[in-house]
LOVEXFI-907078 format. One record per residue (C-alpha): residue in one letter; x, y negated, z negated; chain. Coordinates in Angstrom, 1 decimal. Layout:
BEGIN
- residuo|east|north|up|cadena
- a|X|Y|Z|A;
...
***
This chain:
BEGIN
- residuo|east|north|up|cadena
- m|-4.9|19.6|6.2|A;
- n|-8.7|20.4|5.4|A;
- a|-9.6|21.5|1.9|A;
- a|-12.8|22.7|0.3|A;
- v|-14.7|20.4|-2.0|A;
- s|-13.3|21.3|-5.8|A;
- p|-16.1|22.1|-8.0|A;
- i|-17.3|19.0|-10.1|A;
- t|-19.9|20.7|-12.3|A;
- r|-17.5|23.0|-14.4|A;
- a|-17.4|22.2|-18.0|A;
- d|-13.9|21.1|-18.2|A;
- t|-14.3|17.5|-17.5|A;
- d|-12.0|15.5|-20.0|A;
- f|-8.7|14.9|-19.4|A;
- d|-5.7|12.8|-20.6|A;
- m|-5.5|10.9|-17.4|A;
- l|-7.5|10.7|-14.3|A;
- i|-5.9|9.4|-11.2|A;
- v|-7.9|7.8|-8.2|A;
- g|-6.8|8.4|-5.1|A;
- a|-4.8|11.0|-3.5|A;
- g|-2.5|9.0|-1.3|A;
- i|1.2|8.1|-2.1|A;
- s|0.3|6.1|-5.3|A;
- g|-1.8|8.8|-6.6|A;
- i|0.5|11.7|-5.8|A;
- g|3.2|9.8|-6.9|A;
- m|1.9|9.3|-10.2|A;
- a|0.5|13.0|-10.4|A;
- v|4.5|14.4|-10.0|A;
- h|6.0|11.9|-12.4|A;
- l|3.4|12.7|-15.2|A;
- q|3.8|16.4|-14.5|A;
- r|7.5|16.0|-14.7|A;
- n|8.0|13.5|-17.5|A;
- n|4.5|14.4|-19.8|A;
- p|4.2|18.0|-19.5|A;
- g|1.0|19.6|-20.8|A;
- k|-1.1|16.5|-20.1|A;
- r|-4.4|17.4|-18.7|A;
- f|-5.1|15.2|-15.3|A;
- a|-7.4|15.2|-12.2|A;
- l|-7.0|13.4|-9.0|A;
- l|-10.5|12.0|-7.7|A;
- e|-10.1|11.5|-3.7|A;
- r|-13.3|10.2|-2.0|A;
- r|-11.9|11.8|1.6|A;
- q|-11.7|15.4|2.3|A;
- n|-8.1|15.2|2.8|A;
- l|-5.4|13.8|0.9|A;
- g|-2.7|10.9|2.4|A;
- g|-4.9|8.1|2.0|A;
- t|-4.0|5.6|4.7|A;
- w|-2.1|8.3|6.3|A;
- d|-5.3|10.3|6.9|A;
- l|-7.4|7.7|7.6|A;
- f|-5.8|5.7|10.3|A;
- r|-5.7|8.0|13.6|A;
- y|-4.9|5.2|15.8|A;
- p|-2.1|6.2|18.8|A;
- g|1.3|5.9|17.5|A;
- i|0.3|5.4|14.0|A;
- r|3.7|5.4|11.9|A;
- s|5.5|4.0|9.0|A;
- d|6.7|0.3|9.1|A;
- s|9.1|0.9|6.4|A;
- d|12.1|3.4|6.5|A;
- m|11.0|6.8|4.9|A;
- h|14.5|6.7|2.9|A;
- t|12.3|4.1|0.7|A;
- l|8.9|4.8|1.6|A;
- g|9.5|8.4|0.6|A;
- f|9.4|9.0|-3.4|A;
- v|12.7|9.1|-5.4|A;
- f|11.9|12.6|-6.4|A;
- e|11.6|14.5|-3.0|A;
- p|14.2|13.8|-0.1|A;
- w|13.2|12.9|3.5|A;
- k|14.4|15.4|5.7|A;
- h|13.3|14.5|9.0|A;
- e|15.9|13.3|11.7|A;
- k|13.8|10.2|12.5|A;
- s|13.6|7.5|9.6|A;
- i|10.5|5.9|10.9|A;
- a|8.3|8.4|10.7|A;
- d|4.7|9.1|12.6|A;
- g|1.7|9.7|10.6|A;
- p|1.8|13.5|10.9|A;
- a|5.3|13.7|9.4|A;
- i|4.3|11.7|6.7|A;
- l|1.0|13.7|5.9|A;
- d|3.4|16.9|6.1|A;
- y|5.6|15.2|3.7|A;
- l|2.9|14.4|1.2|A;
- n|1.3|18.0|1.8|A;
- k|4.4|19.7|1.0|A;
- i|4.9|17.9|-2.2|A;
- v|1.6|18.7|-3.2|A;
- d|2.0|22.2|-2.4|A;
- d|5.4|22.9|-3.6|A;
- r|4.1|21.5|-7.2|A;
- g|0.7|23.2|-7.5|A;
- l|-1.0|20.0|-7.6|A;
- r|-3.8|21.2|-4.9|A;
- g|-5.8|22.5|-7.9|A;
- n|-5.7|19.2|-9.5|A;
- i|-7.2|17.1|-6.6|A;
- r|-11.1|17.1|-6.5|A;
- f|-11.8|16.4|-3.0|A;
- g|-15.1|14.2|-1.6|A;
- q|-15.5|12.5|-4.8|A;
- k|-15.9|8.5|-4.6|A;
- v|-15.4|6.9|-7.8|A;
- v|-18.2|4.1|-8.2|A;
- s|-17.4|3.1|-12.0|A;
- a|-15.2|3.5|-15.0|A;
- a|-16.0|2.2|-18.3|A;
- w|-13.9|1.9|-21.2|A;
- d|-15.1|2.7|-24.7|A;
- t|-12.7|1.6|-27.6|A;
- e|-14.6|3.7|-30.2|A;
- t|-13.6|6.9|-28.6|A;
- a|-10.6|5.5|-26.7|A;
- r|-12.1|7.1|-23.6|A;
- w|-13.0|5.9|-19.8|A;
- t|-16.2|7.1|-18.7|A;
- v|-15.9|7.8|-14.6|A;
- t|-18.7|8.1|-12.6|A;
- t|-18.1|9.8|-9.1|A;
- e|-20.1|10.1|-6.1|A;
- g|-20.0|13.1|-4.0|A;
- d|-20.6|13.5|-0.3|A;
- d|-24.2|14.8|-0.8|A;
- g|-24.9|11.3|-3.0|A;
- s|-25.1|13.4|-6.2|A;
- h|-23.1|11.9|-9.2|A;
- s|-20.7|13.5|-11.8|A;
- v|-19.4|11.9|-15.0|A;
- l|-15.7|12.6|-16.2|A;
- t|-13.9|11.0|-19.2|A;
- a|-10.3|10.3|-19.9|A;
- n|-7.9|8.7|-22.1|A;
- f|-5.9|7.0|-19.2|A;
- l|-7.0|5.6|-16.0|A;
- f|-4.8|5.5|-13.2|A;
- l|-5.8|3.5|-9.7|A;
- g|-3.8|4.8|-6.7|A;
- s|-6.7|3.5|-4.5|A;
- g|-4.5|1.2|-2.2|A;
- y|-5.5|-2.4|-1.3|A;
- y|-7.7|-2.5|1.4|A;
- d|-11.6|-2.0|1.8|A;
- y|-11.7|1.8|3.4|A;
- d|-15.5|1.0|4.4|A;
- q|-15.1|-2.4|6.3|A;
- p|-12.2|-3.9|8.3|A;
- y|-11.6|-7.3|8.4|A;
- d|-14.2|-8.9|11.2|A;
- a|-12.8|-11.8|12.9|A;
- q|-16.3|-12.6|14.5|A;
- f|-15.3|-13.1|17.9|A;
- p|-18.1|-14.7|20.0|A;
- g|-19.7|-13.2|22.8|A;
- r|-18.7|-9.4|21.8|A;
- e|-22.4|-8.1|22.5|A;
- k|-21.8|-9.3|26.1|A;
- f|-18.8|-7.0|26.8|A;
- g|-19.4|-4.1|29.0|A;
- g|-16.6|-2.2|28.0|A;
- q|-15.7|-0.7|24.6|A;
- i|-14.5|-2.4|21.4|A;
- v|-12.5|-0.6|18.9|A;
- h|-11.1|-1.5|15.5|A;
- p|-8.0|0.7|14.7|A;
- q|-9.3|1.6|11.1|A;
- f|-12.1|3.6|12.9|A;
- w|-10.5|4.9|15.8|A;
- p|-12.8|7.2|17.9|A;
- e|-11.4|11.0|18.2|A;
- d|-12.5|10.8|22.0|A;
- l|-11.2|7.5|23.5|A;
- d|-10.4|8.1|26.8|A;
- y|-7.7|5.1|28.1|A;
- a|-6.0|6.6|30.4|A;
- g|-5.6|4.6|33.5|A;
- k|-7.6|1.7|31.9|A;
- r|-6.8|-1.9|31.2|A;
- v|-6.5|-2.5|27.6|A;
- v|-6.5|-5.8|25.6|A;
- v|-5.2|-5.2|21.9|A;
- i|-6.0|-8.3|19.8|A;
- g|-3.5|-9.1|17.1|A;
- s|0.5|-9.5|16.7|A;
- g|1.2|-7.6|13.3|A;
- a|2.6|-4.0|12.7|A;
- t|-0.5|-2.4|13.6|A;
- a|-0.5|-4.1|17.3|A;
- a|3.0|-3.5|17.7|A;
- t|2.5|0.1|17.0|A;
- i|-0.4|0.2|19.2|A;
- v|0.4|-1.6|22.7|A;
- p|3.6|0.5|23.3|A;
- a|1.8|3.7|22.4|A;
- m|-1.1|3.0|24.6|A;
- a|0.9|1.8|27.6|A;
- r|2.4|5.2|28.1|A;
- e|-1.0|6.4|29.6|A;
- a|-3.3|3.0|30.0|A;
- a|-3.0|1.2|33.4|A;
- h|-1.8|-2.1|31.4|A;
- v|-2.0|-3.1|27.9|A;
- t|-2.1|-6.9|26.9|A;
- m|-1.4|-7.9|23.4|A;
- l|-3.4|-11.2|22.8|A;
- q|-2.0|-13.2|20.1|A;
- r|-2.8|-16.6|18.5|A;
- t|0.3|-16.7|16.7|A;
- p|3.7|-14.8|17.5|A;
- t|5.3|-12.5|15.1|A;
- w|9.1|-12.1|13.9|A;
- y|10.0|-8.4|15.4|A;
- a|13.2|-6.5|14.1|A;
- a|14.1|-3.8|16.4|A;
- r|16.0|-0.6|15.1|A;
- p|16.9|2.7|15.7|A;
- a|14.1|5.4|14.9|A;
- k|16.9|7.5|13.8|A;
- d|19.1|6.6|10.8|A;
- k|22.6|7.7|12.0|A;
- f|24.0|6.8|8.7|A;
- a|21.3|9.2|6.9|A;
- n|21.9|12.3|9.5|A;
- t|25.7|12.0|9.2|A;
- l|25.6|12.3|5.5|A;
- r|23.3|15.4|5.6|A;
- k|25.7|17.2|7.5|A;
- f|28.5|16.7|5.0|A;
- l|26.3|16.3|1.5|A;
- p|23.6|18.0|-0.5|A;
- e|20.0|16.9|0.6|A;
- t|19.4|15.0|-2.5|A;
- w|22.7|13.2|-2.7|A;
- a|22.4|12.4|1.4|A;
- y|18.8|10.7|0.4|A;
- a|19.8|8.9|-2.5|A;
- i|22.8|7.4|-1.0|A;
- t|20.8|6.3|2.0|A;
- r|18.0|5.1|-0.1|A;
- k|20.2|2.9|-2.3|A;
- k|22.1|1.4|0.9|A;
- n|18.2|0.8|2.7|A;
- v|17.0|-0.6|-0.8|A;
- f|20.3|-3.2|-0.8|A;
- m|19.8|-4.2|2.9|A;
- q|16.0|-5.0|2.2|A;
- d|16.9|-7.3|-0.5|A;
- i|19.7|-8.8|1.3|A;
- t|17.7|-9.6|4.6|A;
- f|14.9|-10.8|2.5|A;
- k|16.8|-13.4|0.2|A;
- t|18.9|-14.3|3.2|A;
- a|15.4|-15.3|5.1|A;
- r|14.2|-17.4|2.3|A;
- n|17.7|-18.9|1.4|A;
- k|19.1|-19.3|5.0|A;
- p|15.8|-19.1|7.2|A;
- q|17.6|-20.5|10.6|A;
- k|20.6|-17.6|10.2|A;
- v|17.9|-15.2|10.5|A;
- k|15.6|-16.8|13.1|A;
- d|18.6|-17.0|15.3|A;
- a|19.7|-13.3|14.5|A;
- l|16.0|-12.0|15.6|A;
- t|15.9|-14.5|18.3|A;
- k|19.0|-13.1|19.8|A;
- m|18.3|-9.7|19.2|A;
- a|14.5|-10.0|21.2|A;
- k|16.6|-11.9|24.4|A;
- e|19.6|-9.1|24.4|A;
- h|16.0|-6.3|24.7|A;
- l|14.3|-8.3|26.8|A;
- g|16.5|-10.2|29.3|A;
- d|14.8|-12.3|31.8|A;
- r|11.3|-10.9|30.2|A;
- y|12.0|-12.9|27.0|A;
- d|9.2|-15.6|26.4|A;
- p|10.0|-18.0|23.8|A;
- v|6.2|-18.9|23.4|A;
- a|5.6|-15.2|23.1|A;
- f|8.4|-15.0|20.3|A;
- t|8.7|-17.7|18.4|A;
- p|6.5|-18.3|15.5|A;
- p|5.9|-21.3|13.6|A;
- y|6.7|-20.0|10.4|A;
- n|10.0|-18.8|8.9|A;
- p|11.0|-14.9|8.8|A;
- w|9.4|-13.4|5.7|A;
- e|6.7|-15.8|5.2|A;
- q|4.7|-13.0|6.5|A;
- r|5.7|-9.5|6.7|A;
- l|8.9|-8.8|9.2|A;
- c|7.4|-6.4|11.9|A;
- l|9.4|-3.5|12.9|A;
- i|9.7|-1.9|16.1|A;
- p|11.6|1.6|16.3|A;
- d|13.6|1.9|19.4|A;
- a|12.4|-1.4|20.4|A;
- d|9.6|0.6|21.9|A;
- l|7.4|-3.0|22.1|A;
- f|10.3|-4.5|24.1|A;
- e|10.8|-1.3|26.4|A;
- a|7.1|-1.6|27.4|A;
- i|6.9|-5.0|28.3|A;
- k|10.3|-4.8|30.4|A;
- a|8.6|-1.6|32.3|A;
- d|5.9|-3.7|33.5|A;
- k|3.5|-1.7|31.2|A;
- a|2.7|-4.3|28.5|A;
- e|2.4|-8.1|28.3|A;
- i|2.0|-10.3|25.4|A;
- v|-0.2|-13.7|25.9|A;
- t|-0.5|-16.3|23.6|A;
- d|-3.8|-18.2|23.4|A;
- h|-7.0|-18.7|21.9|A;
- i|-10.1|-16.8|22.4|A;
- e|-13.0|-18.9|24.0|A;
- t|-15.3|-15.8|24.1|A;
- f|-15.9|-12.2|25.2|A;
- d|-17.7|-11.9|28.5|A;
- k|-18.8|-8.9|30.6|A;
- t|-15.5|-8.1|32.1|A;
- g|-13.2|-9.0|29.4|A;
- i|-11.9|-12.1|27.2|A;
- a|-12.1|-15.8|28.4|A;
- l|-9.4|-17.9|26.8|A;
- k|-9.6|-21.6|25.5|A;
- s|-6.7|-22.4|28.1|A;
- g|-9.4|-21.6|31.1|A;
- k|-7.4|-17.7|31.6|A;
- h|-9.2|-14.8|31.8|A;
- i|-7.9|-11.4|30.9|A;
- d|-9.7|-8.3|32.4|A;
- a|-10.4|-5.4|30.0|A;
- d|-11.8|-2.0|29.8|A;
- i|-11.0|-1.4|26.2|A;
- i|-10.6|-4.2|23.4|A;
- v|-8.7|-3.3|20.5|A;
- t|-9.3|-5.6|17.8|A;
- a|-6.3|-4.9|15.3|A;
- t|-7.1|-8.1|13.8|A;
- g|-6.3|-7.1|9.9|A;
- l|-7.8|-5.6|6.8|A;
- k|-9.8|-6.7|4.3|A;
- l|-8.6|-6.5|0.9|A;
- a|-10.1|-4.7|-2.0|A;
- v|-9.1|-5.1|-5.7|A;
- a|-9.4|-2.1|-7.6|A;
- g|-10.7|0.0|-5.0|A;
- k|-14.4|-1.8|-5.3|A;
- i|-14.9|0.4|-8.5|A;
- a|-16.9|-1.3|-11.0|A;
- i|-14.5|-1.6|-14.2|A;
- s|-15.6|-2.6|-17.7|A;
- v|-14.3|-2.6|-21.0|A;
- d|-16.8|-2.1|-23.7|A;
- g|-19.4|-3.4|-21.9|A;
- e|-18.3|-6.4|-20.3|A;
- e|-17.3|-6.5|-16.6|A;
- v|-13.5|-6.9|-15.8|A;
- r|-12.8|-9.6|-13.4|A;
- f|-9.3|-8.9|-12.1|A;
- n|-9.0|-12.4|-10.7|A;
- e|-9.1|-14.0|-14.5|A;
- r|-6.4|-11.4|-15.6|A;
- y|-2.7|-11.4|-15.5|A;
- y|-0.5|-8.5|-14.5|A;
- y|1.7|-6.9|-16.9|A;
- r|4.7|-5.3|-16.2|A;
- n|3.9|-4.7|-12.4|A;
- a|1.5|-2.4|-13.5|A;
- m|-0.9|-3.1|-16.3|A;
- f|-3.4|-6.0|-16.9|A;
- s|-4.0|-8.3|-19.9|A;
- n|-6.3|-6.8|-22.4|A;
- v|-7.4|-4.0|-20.3|A;
- p|-6.9|-0.9|-22.5|A;
- n|-4.8|2.6|-20.9|A;
- f|-5.3|1.3|-17.6|A;
- a|-2.7|1.0|-14.5|A;
- v|-2.5|0.2|-11.0|A;
- v|-0.2|0.3|-8.1|A;
- f|0.2|-2.5|-5.7|A;
- g|2.9|-2.1|-3.4|A;
- y|5.7|-4.8|-2.5|A;
- l|5.1|-7.5|0.1|A;
- n|8.7|-7.7|1.0|A;
- a|9.6|-3.6|0.9|A;
- s|8.0|-0.1|0.7|A;
- w|5.0|0.8|-1.3|A;
- t|6.5|3.8|-3.0|A;
- l|9.6|1.8|-4.4|A;
- r|6.7|0.1|-6.7|A;
- t|4.7|3.5|-7.3|A;
- d|7.7|5.2|-8.4|A;
- i|8.8|2.7|-11.1|A;
- v|5.2|2.1|-12.2|A;
- a|4.5|5.7|-12.4|A;
- q|7.5|6.2|-14.4|A;
- y|6.6|3.2|-16.8|A;
- v|3.4|4.6|-17.4|A;
- c|4.6|8.0|-18.2|A;
- r|7.0|6.1|-20.9|A;
- v|4.0|4.4|-22.0|A;
- i|2.3|7.8|-22.7|A;
- a|5.4|9.4|-24.2|A;
- h|5.4|6.5|-26.8|A;
- m|1.7|6.8|-27.6|A;
- d|2.3|10.4|-28.4|A;
- k|5.4|9.6|-30.6|A;
- v|3.6|6.9|-32.7|A;
- g|0.2|8.6|-32.6|A;
- a|-1.9|6.2|-30.9|A;
- e|-4.7|6.9|-28.7|A;
- i|-4.8|3.1|-27.1|A;
- a|-2.1|1.0|-25.3|A;
- t|-3.2|-2.8|-24.5|A;
- p|-1.3|-5.4|-23.1|A;
- v|-2.6|-8.2|-25.3|A;
- m|-2.8|-12.0|-24.3|A;
- a|-4.5|-14.2|-26.7|A;
- n|-7.1|-16.5|-25.3|A;
- d|-4.8|-19.5|-26.3|A;
- a|-1.8|-18.3|-24.8|A;
- k|0.2|-20.8|-23.0|A;
- i|0.8|-19.4|-19.6|A;
- e|2.4|-20.9|-16.2|A;
- d|1.1|-19.6|-13.5|A;
- d|2.8|-18.6|-10.4|A;
- n|1.4|-17.6|-6.9|A;
- i|3.6|-14.6|-6.2|A;
- f|1.3|-14.0|-3.2|A;
- d|3.0|-16.9|-1.2|A;
- f|2.9|-15.2|2.4|A;
- s|1.2|-16.8|5.0|A;
- s|-0.7|-13.4|6.2|A;
- g|-4.2|-13.7|6.8|A;
- y|-5.3|-10.7|4.8|A;
- i|-3.7|-12.1|1.8|A;
- q|-4.8|-15.7|2.3|A;
- r|-8.6|-14.5|2.9|A;
- s|-8.8|-12.7|-0.4|A;
- i|-6.1|-14.9|-2.4|A;
- h|-9.1|-15.7|-5.0|A;
- e|-9.9|-12.5|-5.9|A;
- l|-6.6|-11.3|-6.7|A;
- p|-5.3|-10.9|-10.2|A;
- k|-3.2|-13.7|-11.7|A;
- s|0.7|-13.4|-12.2|A;
- a|2.9|-16.0|-14.4|A;
- k|6.0|-17.6|-13.6|A;
- n|8.4|-15.1|-15.7|A;
- l|7.9|-11.4|-17.0|A;
- p|6.1|-9.7|-18.5|A;
- w|2.9|-11.4|-17.2|A;
- r|4.0|-11.1|-13.6|A;
- l|3.8|-8.9|-10.5|A;
- n|7.2|-9.4|-9.6|A;
- q|8.7|-9.0|-6.2|A;
- e|12.4|-7.9|-6.6|A;
- y|12.8|-4.1|-6.7|A;
- v|16.1|-4.0|-7.9|A;
- r|15.4|-6.3|-11.0|A;
- d|12.0|-4.6|-11.4|A;
- k|13.2|-1.1|-11.4|A;
- k|16.0|-2.2|-14.3|A;
- d|13.3|-4.1|-16.5|A;
- m|10.7|-1.2|-16.3|A;
- r|13.3|1.5|-17.2|A;
- s|15.0|-0.6|-20.0|A;
- a|12.4|-3.0|-21.6|A;
- p|11.2|-1.7|-25.0|A;
- i|7.6|-0.3|-24.8|A;
- d|6.7|-2.0|-28.1|A;
- d|7.6|-5.4|-26.8|A;
- g|5.0|-7.1|-29.4|A;
- i|2.7|-7.7|-26.5|A;
- l|1.7|-3.8|-25.3|A;
- t|0.0|-3.0|-28.5|A;
- f|-0.8|0.5|-29.9|A;
- s|-4.0|1.5|-32.2|A;
- k|-6.1|4.6|-32.5|A;
- a|-9.9|4.6|-31.9|A;
- h|-11.9|2.9|-34.2|A;
- a|-8.9|0.9|-35.4|A;
- v|-8.0|-2.8|-34.1|A;
- a|-5.1|-3.0|-31.9|A;
- r|-1.8|-3.6|-33.4|A;
- p|2.0|-3.6|-32.5|A;
- a|3.8|-0.8|-32.1|A;
- a|6.2|-1.2|-34.7|A;
- a|3.3|-1.5|-37.4|A;
- a|1.5|1.5|-35.9|A;
- e|4.5|3.5|-36.3|A;
- s|5.5|2.3|-39.8|A;
- e|2.1|3.2|-41.2|A;
- l|1.9|6.7|-39.4|A;
- e|5.1|7.4|-41.4|A;
- a|4.0|6.1|-44.7|A;
- a|0.9|8.2|-44.1|A;
- e|3.2|11.3|-43.2|A;
***
C-alpha cells in the first residue's frame, strides 16, 4: 500500500518517543504505547514509502512466514485468516489493518532514513537526523528512542563471492532484490541455499519453471506441517475470535518451547522424528545425503515447509536437491567440485542476509560513539549505560513478534514509572568494574550469525544483563520484575543518575 511522504519540515518536531521503522517491531511499539501510555506524542520514521519492513521489502515468489501467525501475530490483534502459515500479502494486509484501525498512519513519516541519533544528558533528549529520498536532511528530537529497524542490512545482502559469476550467460538474482519483471516460466533455475528462503522459493518457482534445482552445501532439518491450523479454525467456530486466538497462541508457544527443549536435550529423538517425516512424504525419493545435516536440530533454525510443498515439488519431478560444493559459475550454469555440472538459465543466490547492528545508525551518548559490541543487553530490551533507548532483536527459537510484544510492554512500564517519579532519564547502569560472566547466547551455527557475532552486543550468563532465549520465562520476568531494581536508574536532566527509590523519595520530600 503506497503512502504519500508526510511533511517533515513542520514545526512539531519534538516527541516523547521516536520509533525507527514501521515494520512489525515499530508498529507493535506504537500500538502498545498508544494503549498503555495515552497522551504520549510519538512518530514512526520509515525509510521506505510503504510500511511492513521485511514484508514489504521481500518480493520473491512464495514469500511467507516461517512461523505460525498465532505467534507471529500480535497479542492485541487476533489473526483471522484461515491459513496459519501466511503469505507476504496477507501479512501486509494484517499490518495495514492494525495501522488504519488505530489511526496510526498519520504518525508515520515515510521516506525518512535515520542516519544518526545523539543523546544529550543536559537536555534529556535524542537528536535524530534523517535523510529523505531527495537527499535532504531533517532533525527531530525525542525523550525516548526505540529501534524497530530489524536485524539485517536493507542495502546489501550477504555476498558469497562465487567465482566465475561474470561468465554466466543467464541472470543472477538475490531474493532481497527480486526483479519485478523476472520471467522464469519454462526455464531452468538453480537456487543456491537450503534455508527458509530457498525452501520457499524452490516449490513456488517450480510451478512455472521447467525445473528447479536446490543446490546446497549443507542440508537443513525440515519440518512439514499443514498451512491451516485445524485446532485454531475449529476453535473459531465456537469461541469469540479473541478467545480462540489466545488459546491457539498459548498452545503454539507451548509446542515451540517443548520442541526446542527436546531438540537440545534429546537431539537424537528429534532427528529420528524429522527423518521419519521426510521419508514418509518423499517415499523412494528420499535421499539421506540431502536430508541429513551434520548438526542437531535447532543448532540452526528449524525450517518449516507448509503442506510439505518442497517435498511435493520433488515428488512431482519439478524440483531436486543437489548436495555439493561450487567450483565455478560458467556460461551455461554451475560447475561443481564433484565434476558434475548443473545447467541453468537463472541462478538465485539464497545465501543469507548480512546482519546490521542498530540499523547502521550512528548512535552516540554525550558525544561518545556507542559501540554495541561493548554493551550488554539489559532485560532483553535496553543496553548498559545507554539512556532512554530500547530495541527489538527477536527470538532465534521462536517468533519475532513474541519478543516485540514483551519488549514494548516493558518499555511502556518504564515510561509510566518515569512519569510516576518525575524522571526524564532511565539508564541501565553497569559499573566499569562490574564482574560479569559472559555467555554466547547466539550458540547457533547459522552462517549469518557466525559471520557477524563479533559485532553483536554482549550477554551475561544471567538476567538482567542478557538477551534470553526462553519466551515463557522472559514474559514472566519482564511483567513482574520491579522497574526500580537498583540497576535501572532514574534522573532528571542536568542531574546525576540515581536509583529510582532515591529519586522518588526526593520528589516526595520536595512536594
